[in-house]
C-alpha positions as CSV (number, residue, x, y, z in Angstrom):
1,M,-12.5,14.5,11.7
2,V,-9.9,12.5,13.8
3,T,-10.3,9.4,15.5
4,F,-7.8,7.0,17.2
5,K,-8.8,3.3,17.3
6,G,-7.4,0.5,19.1
7,I,-7.3,-3.1,18.2
8,N,-5.5,-6.1,19.9
9,E,-2.0,-5.3,17.6
10,G,-2.0,-1.6,18.3
11,I,-3.7,1.8,17.5
12,Y,-4.6,3.4,14.0
13,L,-6.0,7.0,13.0
14,E,-9.0,7.4,10.8
15,V,-9.1,10.7,9.4
16,Y,-12.2,12.1,7.4
17,G,-12.3,15.4,5.6
18,S,-9.8,17.1,3.1
19,D,-8.9,20.1,4.8
20,I,-5.2,19.3,5.8
21,E,-4.8,22.2,7.9
22,L,-7.8,21.5,10.0
23,I,-7.1,17.9,10.4
24,K,-3.7,18.5,11.6
25,K,-5.0,21.3,14.0
26,E,-7.3,18.7,15.5
27,L,-4.4,16.2,15.6
28,D,-2.4,18.4,17.7
29,E,-5.2,19.3,20.1
30,K,-6.2,15.7,20.6
31,I,-2.8,14.3,20.9
32,S,-1.9,17.0,23.4
33,K,-4.5,16.3,25.6
34,Q,-3.8,12.6,25.8
35,L,0.1,12.5,25.1
36,N,0.7,10.0,28.1
37,F,-2.1,7.5,26.8
38,F,-0.2,6.8,23.3
39,Q,3.5,6.8,24.3
40,G,4.7,3.4,23.7
41,M,1.7,2.0,22.0
42,K,2.5,0.3,18.4
43,F,0.8,2.6,15.7
44,L,-0.3,0.6,12.9
45,G,-0.8,3.5,10.5
46,V,-3.3,6.0,9.0
47,K,-6.7,5.4,7.2
48,A,-7.9,8.7,5.3
49,E,-11.0,9.4,3.3
50,G,-10.3,12.8,1.1
51,L,-6.5,12.9,1.7
52,T,-3.7,12.3,-1.0
53,P,-0.9,10.1,-0.4
54,E,1.5,12.9,0.1
55,Q,-0.7,14.4,2.7
56,V,-1.5,11.1,4.5
57,L,2.6,10.8,4.7
58,E,2.5,14.5,6.1
59,I,0.3,13.2,9.0
60,S,2.4,10.2,9.5
61,L,5.9,12.3,9.9
62,I,3.9,14.5,12.4
63,L,2.9,11.6,14.4
64,K,6.6,9.9,14.4
65,Y,8.8,13.1,14.7
66,K,6.9,15.5,16.8
67,Y,5.1,13.1,19.1
68,D,7.3,10.2,18.8
69,F,4.8,7.4,17.9
70,V,6.2,3.8,17.4
71,F,5.2,2.9,13.9
72,D,4.6,-0.6,12.7
73,T,7.6,-1.5,10.3
74,E,5.1,-1.6,7.2
75,E,3.6,1.5,7.9
76,D,6.7,3.8,8.8
77,P,6.7,6.9,7.2
78,L,10.2,6.5,5.9
79,N,9.0,3.5,3.8
80,R,5.9,5.6,2.7
81,A,8.2,8.3,1.6
82,S,10.3,5.7,-0.6
83,K,6.9,4.9,-2.4
84,I,5.7,8.3,-2.9
85,F,8.2,10.1,-4.7
86,V,10.5,7.9,-6.5
87,E,10.9,4.3,-7.7
88,K,11.9,2.0,-4.5
89,D,14.8,0.7,-6.1
90,R,16.5,4.3,-6.4
91,I,15.7,5.7,-3.0
92,S,14.8,2.9,-0.3
93,D,18.4,2.0,0.5
94,D,19.5,5.1,1.5
95,L,16.1,6.6,3.0
96,S,16.9,4.8,6.4
97,E,16.3,6.6,9.6
98,G,20.2,6.8,10.4
99,M,21.1,8.1,7.3
100,T,18.0,11.1,7.1
101,K,17.6,14.3,8.7
102,F,14.1,15.5,9.2
103,L,13.4,19.1,9.6
104,Y,9.8,20.3,10.5
105,G,8.8,23.9,9.9
106,T,9.5,26.5,7.5
107,L,13.4,27.2,6.5
108,R,13.9,30.8,5.7
109,S,16.3,33.1,4.1
110,G,20.1,32.8,5.5
111,Q,19.4,29.1,6.8
112,V,22.1,26.7,5.5
113,I,21.5,23.0,6.4
114,E,24.1,20.3,5.4
115,Y,24.0,16.6,6.2
116,N,25.8,13.5,5.0
117,G,22.7,11.6,3.9
118,N,19.4,12.5,2.8
119,I,17.3,15.4,3.9
120,V,13.5,15.7,4.1
121,V,11.8,18.6,5.2
122,V,8.1,18.7,6.5
123,G,7.3,22.2,5.7
124,D,8.3,24.9,2.9
125,V,12.0,26.0,2.2
126,N,11.8,29.9,1.5
127,P,14.0,31.8,-1.2
128,G,17.7,32.2,0.3
129,A,17.7,28.9,2.3
130,V,20.1,26.3,1.5
131,L,20.2,22.5,1.7
132,K,23.0,20.5,1.1
133,A,23.0,16.6,0.9
134,T,25.3,13.9,0.0
135,G,21.9,11.8,-0.5
136,N,18.5,12.6,-1.7
137,I,16.8,16.1,-0.9
138,I,12.6,16.0,-0.2
139,V,10.7,18.8,0.3
140,L,7.0,18.0,1.5
141,G,6.3,21.4,0.9
142,V,7.0,24.2,-1.3
143,L,11.0,24.5,-2.6
144,K,11.9,27.8,-3.3
145,G,15.3,27.8,-2.2
146,V,18.4,26.0,-3.0
147,A,19.0,22.4,-3.0
148,Y,22.2,20.7,-3.6
149,A,21.9,16.8,-3.3
150,G,24.3,14.0,-4.2
151,L,27.5,15.8,-3.2
152,G,30.5,13.8,-3.2
153,G,29.7,11.9,-6.3
154,N,26.2,10.4,-5.9
155,N,24.6,10.4,-9.3
156,D,21.8,8.6,-8.3
157,A,20.8,10.9,-5.8
158,I,17.1,13.0,-6.6
159,V,15.3,16.3,-5.5
160,A,11.8,16.2,-5.0
161,A,9.1,18.4,-3.7
162,Y,5.1,18.9,-3.7
163,D,5.7,22.6,-5.3
164,F,9.0,22.6,-7.2
165,M,10.4,26.2,-7.6
166,P,14.0,26.1,-6.5
167,T,16.1,29.2,-7.3
168,Q,19.2,26.9,-7.7
169,L,19.6,23.0,-8.2
170,K,22.4,21.0,-8.2
171,I,23.2,17.2,-8.2
172,N,26.5,16.0,-7.7
173,D,28.4,18.2,-9.8
174,I,25.7,19.2,-12.4
175,I,24.1,22.6,-11.7
176,V,21.0,24.4,-12.8
177,R,20.1,28.3,-12.3
178,A,16.5,29.5,-12.2
179,P,15.7,31.5,-15.2
180,D,13.1,34.6,-14.9
181,G,10.1,31.8,-15.1
182,G,11.8,29.6,-12.8
183,I,13.1,26.0,-13.1
184,S,9.9,24.5,-13.6
185,Q,6.8,25.7,-14.9
186,Y,4.7,23.6,-12.9
187,R,3.0,24.1,-9.4
188,S,3.0,20.6,-8.6
189,P,4.9,17.5,-7.3
190,E,8.1,17.1,-9.2
191,V,11.2,14.9,-9.0
192,A,14.6,16.3,-10.5
193,K,17.4,13.5,-11.1
194,I,20.6,13.0,-13.6
195,Y,19.9,11.2,-16.8
196,D,22.3,11.1,-19.5
197,G,24.3,13.7,-18.0
198,E,21.9,16.2,-17.4
199,I,19.4,17.3,-14.8
200,I,15.9,16.5,-15.9
201,I,12.8,17.2,-13.8
202,E,9.9,15.2,-14.2
203,P,6.2,15.5,-12.8
204,Y,5.5,13.1,-10.4
205,L,3.4,10.3,-11.5
206,P,1.8,8.2,-8.5
207,N,1.6,5.2,-10.8
208,K,4.9,5.3,-12.1
C-alpha cells in the first residue's frame, strides 16, 4: 500500500488504496523502522491512486512536520495547500513557512491558539476550541470550534475546512454565529471569505 522509491534526484512515495487511516498507519510503521535512512534525503512528492488531493496533502504534511522530510520546492505541502483551498493569488503570498503555524492533532474544548500569521490544523477542531489568526485559518479535518481569521484588519483572509461546522466565525471585524442548524448545511470542504461587506461560505471547487 505504501512504497518509497529512489531515483538520482531523490526519493518519492507511491501510495495505493483509498483507506487513508490504514495508509497513515502503514506509513508510520515503515518510516519508524528506517527513520535514519530518510534523514537529509530530498523528497520529490507523493504519487497516489485512489486518494483525493486533500488526502495527499495530509500525507505530505505528516512527512514534513512529523518526520522532517526535506521537500522539493514544487512539491512542498505549503504550495500544495495554497492550490487546494483557494485561488493562488489570494493565499500564496501569505502561506509561507515563516508566517504559518502548523498544529498536528485534535484541538479540544478550552484550547485557545493565537498566531500572528496563518494557522493550519492537521486534524479536527472540537467545539469549545478557539483559533485566532491575523492571516488565514485552514483546518484539514472537521472545524466545530471558533475561528477568527484576519484579525487586525485583513479583509482578504479566509477560513477553510474539509468539514465546515464552526460554532462561531469571524473574519476581520465581521462575525457570524451558528444558528441551531449550524453555519453551513453541507458536510464537505468549504471556504469562508468576505464579499461585499459580508461573510460568504462557498463549497470548495477543485477546478475553480
